[in-house]
C-alpha positions as CSV (number, residue, x, y, z in Angstrom):
1,M,-26.0,-47.3,40.1
2,L,-27.8,-45.5,37.1
3,S,-31.1,-46.7,38.7
4,F,-29.7,-45.4,42.2
5,M,-29.3,-41.9,40.1
6,G,-32.2,-41.7,38.2
7,I,-34.2,-42.1,41.6
8,S,-31.8,-39.4,42.6
9,G,-32.4,-37.1,39.3
10,F,-36.4,-38.0,39.7
11,L,-36.8,-37.0,43.5
12,G,-34.8,-33.9,43.6
13,R,-36.2,-32.3,40.4
14,R,-39.9,-32.8,42.5
15,N,-37.9,-31.9,45.3
16,L,-37.8,-28.5,44.0
17,S,-41.3,-28.2,41.5
18,G,-44.0,-26.7,42.2
19,L,-42.2,-23.4,44.7
20,D,-43.6,-20.0,44.5
21,L,-41.4,-17.2,45.9
22,E,-42.5,-14.0,47.8
23,V,-39.9,-11.4,49.0
24,D,-40.6,-8.3,51.4
25,L,-38.6,-5.1,52.1
26,P,-39.1,-2.6,54.6
27,E,-40.3,0.8,53.6
28,E,-37.5,2.0,54.5
29,I,-33.8,1.5,53.8
30,F,-30.4,3.7,55.1
31,A,-27.3,2.8,54.2
32,G,-24.9,1.4,57.1
33,T,-28.2,-0.2,59.3
34,E,-28.9,-3.8,59.0
35,F,-32.9,-4.5,58.1
36,P,-34.7,-7.1,57.8
37,V,-36.2,-9.3,54.6
38,R,-39.3,-11.1,55.0
39,V,-39.1,-14.2,52.5
40,R,-42.6,-16.8,52.4
41,L,-41.4,-19.8,50.0
42,K,-44.8,-21.5,48.6
43,N,-44.9,-25.1,48.3
44,R,-47.6,-25.5,45.4
45,K,-47.4,-29.4,45.1
46,K,-50.9,-30.9,46.5
47,F,-49.4,-34.6,48.0
48,F,-45.6,-34.2,47.9
49,P,-43.6,-32.3,51.0
50,S,-40.5,-30.1,49.9
51,F,-37.1,-31.2,51.7
52,L,-34.2,-29.4,53.0
53,I,-34.9,-25.8,50.7
54,S,-31.4,-23.5,50.4
55,F,-32.9,-20.0,49.7
56,S,-30.1,-17.0,49.4
57,F,-29.3,-14.0,47.7
58,E,-26.5,-11.5,47.7
59,G,-24.1,-14.1,49.5
60,K,-26.8,-14.9,52.5
61,K,-28.3,-18.2,52.9
62,H,-30.5,-19.6,54.7
63,V,-32.3,-23.7,54.9
64,V,-35.4,-24.5,55.5
65,P,-35.8,-28.3,56.5
66,Y,-39.2,-28.7,55.2
67,I,-42.6,-27.5,53.2
68,D,-45.9,-29.3,53.9
69,P,-47.6,-30.2,50.8
70,R,-49.6,-26.8,49.7
71,G,-47.9,-25.5,52.8
72,V,-45.8,-21.7,53.5
73,Y,-42.4,-21.5,55.1
74,E,-42.1,-17.8,56.6
75,F,-38.6,-16.1,57.8
76,H,-36.8,-13.3,57.9
77,M,-33.1,-12.8,56.9
78,M,-31.3,-9.6,58.0
79,Y,-29.1,-7.6,54.8
80,R,-27.3,-4.3,54.8
81,Y,-26.4,-2.3,52.3
82,D,-23.2,0.0,53.2
83,T,-23.9,2.7,50.5
84,R,-26.8,4.7,49.1
85,G,-28.5,5.1,45.9
86,R,-30.4,3.2,43.4
87,K,-30.1,-0.6,43.7
88,D,-31.3,-4.1,42.4
89,I,-32.1,-7.2,43.7
90,D,-32.6,-9.3,40.6
91,H,-32.0,-12.9,41.4
92,F,-32.5,-15.6,44.1
93,D,-31.1,-19.1,44.4
94,I,-33.1,-21.8,45.7
95,C,-31.0,-25.4,45.9
96,S,-31.6,-28.4,47.8
97,V,-29.5,-31.9,48.3
98,F,-32.1,-33.9,48.3
99,P,-32.6,-36.8,48.5
100,F,-29.0,-38.6,48.3
101,N,-26.6,-35.5,49.0
102,F,-25.3,-36.4,45.9
103,F,-26.1,-33.6,43.4
104,V,-26.6,-29.9,44.4
105,R,-29.8,-28.7,42.0
106,C,-31.0,-25.3,42.0
107,I,-33.5,-23.0,40.2
108,V,-33.0,-19.3,39.8
109,Y,-36.1,-16.9,40.1
110,H,-35.6,-13.8,38.0
111,K,-37.4,-11.5,40.1
112,K,-36.0,-8.1,39.7
113,I,-36.9,-5.7,43.1
114,P,-36.0,-1.9,42.5
115,V,-34.6,-0.8,45.8
116,V,-33.6,3.2,47.2
117,V,-31.4,3.2,50.2
118,Y,-31.4,6.2,51.9
119,P,-28.2,8.0,53.3
120,R,-26.3,7.3,56.5
121,P,-27.9,9.2,59.1
122,M,-25.4,11.6,60.8
123,N,-26.1,13.0,64.7
124,C,-25.7,17.0,63.7
125,P,-27.1,20.0,65.0
126,F,-30.0,22.1,63.9
127,P,-29.0,25.2,62.8
128,P,-29.0,28.1,65.1
129,D,-31.6,30.0,64.1
130,F,-34.3,27.1,64.4
131,S,-36.5,26.8,67.3
132,K,-38.4,24.4,68.5
133,K,-41.4,26.0,66.7
134,G,-39.3,26.0,63.4
135,K,-37.8,28.9,60.9
136,A,-40.4,30.6,59.3
137,G,-40.3,31.3,55.4
138,G,-41.1,29.7,52.6
139,S,-44.4,28.5,51.3
140,F,-46.4,25.4,52.1
141,S,-49.1,23.2,52.3
142,T,-52.4,24.1,54.1
143,D,-52.9,20.6,55.3
144,R,-50.1,19.4,56.6
145,T,-50.1,17.5,60.1
146,G,-48.0,16.9,63.1
147,F,-48.7,15.8,66.7
148,Y,-49.8,19.1,68.7
149,D,-54.1,19.2,68.2
150,E,-56.9,17.4,66.8
151,M,-57.0,14.4,65.4
152,V,-57.3,14.4,61.6
153,S,-56.9,10.6,60.5
154,I,-55.2,7.7,60.9
155,R,-52.4,6.1,59.6
156,D,-49.7,3.0,59.4
157,Y,-47.0,3.5,62.2
158,S,-43.6,4.4,61.0
159,P,-40.5,3.9,62.8
160,G,-39.6,7.1,64.9
161,D,-43.7,8.2,65.6
162,P,-44.1,8.6,69.0
163,L,-45.5,5.9,71.1
164,K,-47.9,8.1,73.2
165,Y,-50.2,8.6,69.6
166,I,-50.6,5.1,68.6
167,H,-54.2,4.7,68.4
168,W,-54.7,1.0,70.3
169,K,-58.2,0.6,69.4
170,A,-57.3,1.0,65.2
171,S,-54.4,-0.9,65.7
172,A,-56.4,-3.7,67.8
173,K,-59.3,-4.0,65.1
174,T,-56.6,-4.1,62.2
175,G,-53.5,-5.9,63.7
176,V,-51.5,-3.2,62.7
177,L,-50.2,-0.5,64.8
178,K,-51.3,2.6,63.4
179,T,-50.9,6.0,64.6
180,K,-53.1,9.4,64.8
181,E,-52.4,12.3,62.6
182,L,-52.9,15.5,64.4
183,T,-53.4,18.9,62.7
184,D,-50.5,21.4,63.7
185,S,-51.2,25.2,64.2
186,S,-47.9,25.9,65.4
187,N,-45.1,24.5,63.6
188,R,-43.5,26.9,61.2
189,P,-42.2,25.2,58.1
190,V,-38.1,24.5,57.4
191,V,-36.5,24.5,54.9
192,I,-32.8,22.5,55.1
193,D,-30.4,24.0,52.6
194,L,-27.4,21.5,51.6
195,D,-25.6,24.3,50.8
196,R,-25.4,25.4,54.3
197,I,-24.1,22.4,55.5
198,K,-20.6,22.1,56.9
199,G,-18.8,19.3,55.8
200,N,-17.6,17.0,52.6
201,R,-20.6,16.0,50.5
202,E,-21.4,13.0,52.2
203,E,-21.6,14.7,55.6
204,K,-23.9,17.1,54.1
205,I,-26.4,14.6,52.7
206,S,-26.2,12.5,55.8
207,C,-26.7,15.6,58.0
208,A,-29.7,16.5,56.2
209,T,-31.3,12.8,56.3
210,H,-30.8,13.3,60.1
211,L,-32.5,16.7,60.1
212,I,-35.4,15.5,58.0
213,L,-36.1,12.5,60.1
214,E,-35.9,14.7,63.5
215,L,-38.3,17.5,61.8
216,Y,-40.5,14.8,61.0
217,R,-40.7,13.1,64.0
218,M,-41.5,16.5,65.5
219,G,-44.4,17.0,62.9
220,V,-42.7,20.2,61.5
221,P,-43.3,20.6,57.8
222,F,-39.7,20.5,55.9
223,G,-38.2,21.6,52.7
224,L,-35.2,20.6,51.0
225,K,-32.6,23.3,49.0
226,Y,-29.4,22.7,46.9
227,G,-27.8,24.7,44.1
228,K,-31.3,26.1,42.1
229,K,-33.4,22.8,43.5
230,F,-35.7,24.1,45.6
231,I,-38.9,21.4,47.3
232,K,-41.2,23.3,49.6
233,P,-42.2,22.8,52.9
234,E,-44.9,20.2,53.8
235,F,-45.7,17.5,56.5
236,S,-46.2,14.1,55.0
237,R,-44.7,10.6,54.6
238,R,-44.6,11.7,51.4
239,Q,-42.5,14.2,51.4
240,K,-40.5,12.3,54.1
241,A,-40.0,9.6,51.5
242,L,-39.4,12.3,48.3
243,I,-37.2,14.3,50.2
244,L,-34.9,11.4,51.5
245,T,-34.6,9.9,47.7
246,E,-33.6,13.0,46.6
247,L,-30.9,13.0,48.6
248,A,-29.7,9.5,48.0
249,L,-30.0,10.0,44.6
250,L,-27.8,13.1,44.4
């Protein structure tokens, strides 16, 4: 029995050794919306495979049946944050019952991944004085881009971009969806004034999030104002991330 337990312990430890972990999260995460977490487990052992690996984090679990020597196993897990703000994923558990299902052996990967969860978008109307060309006023960047005139650059596709502006040739070359960015000579900047939106604090923030996403989809330069804080209008992915982060941390 002792020999049997010794063999079990040796094989169990060997099974979990030499495993590397990579975790990728989406660029944009919104409260109340499920998002995929991409996990890649690498077996660095030259000759020994790994069996029955159980990966878990934040209450979610996925069982990997087998990883070849020097092999990689990739999978996705769905997760959701219910509230906005700054979050941290700080550890991942990798366990196995191999070889005889007597004991569960685990190793803990401490990989702190900071996450900013954007507010939950809430459908709400634009201000009454907003037209298709946008609301006048405010200074803004002169190199803004939209979806209306000449192409100025090609960038990675972002959820919400119109499909008709996907650059299929560039996408085929790179294997990644690409979107054409076009100059915008017609749209005037819009400043979302949080203090003028009706509702409680969370409703104001959720409404502003929805409006920012809509303005970005339309190619309109956008800014944000609340209290004494003012972010001047601009059209860019960086601007969208800046304002959504600002709203998430309010």
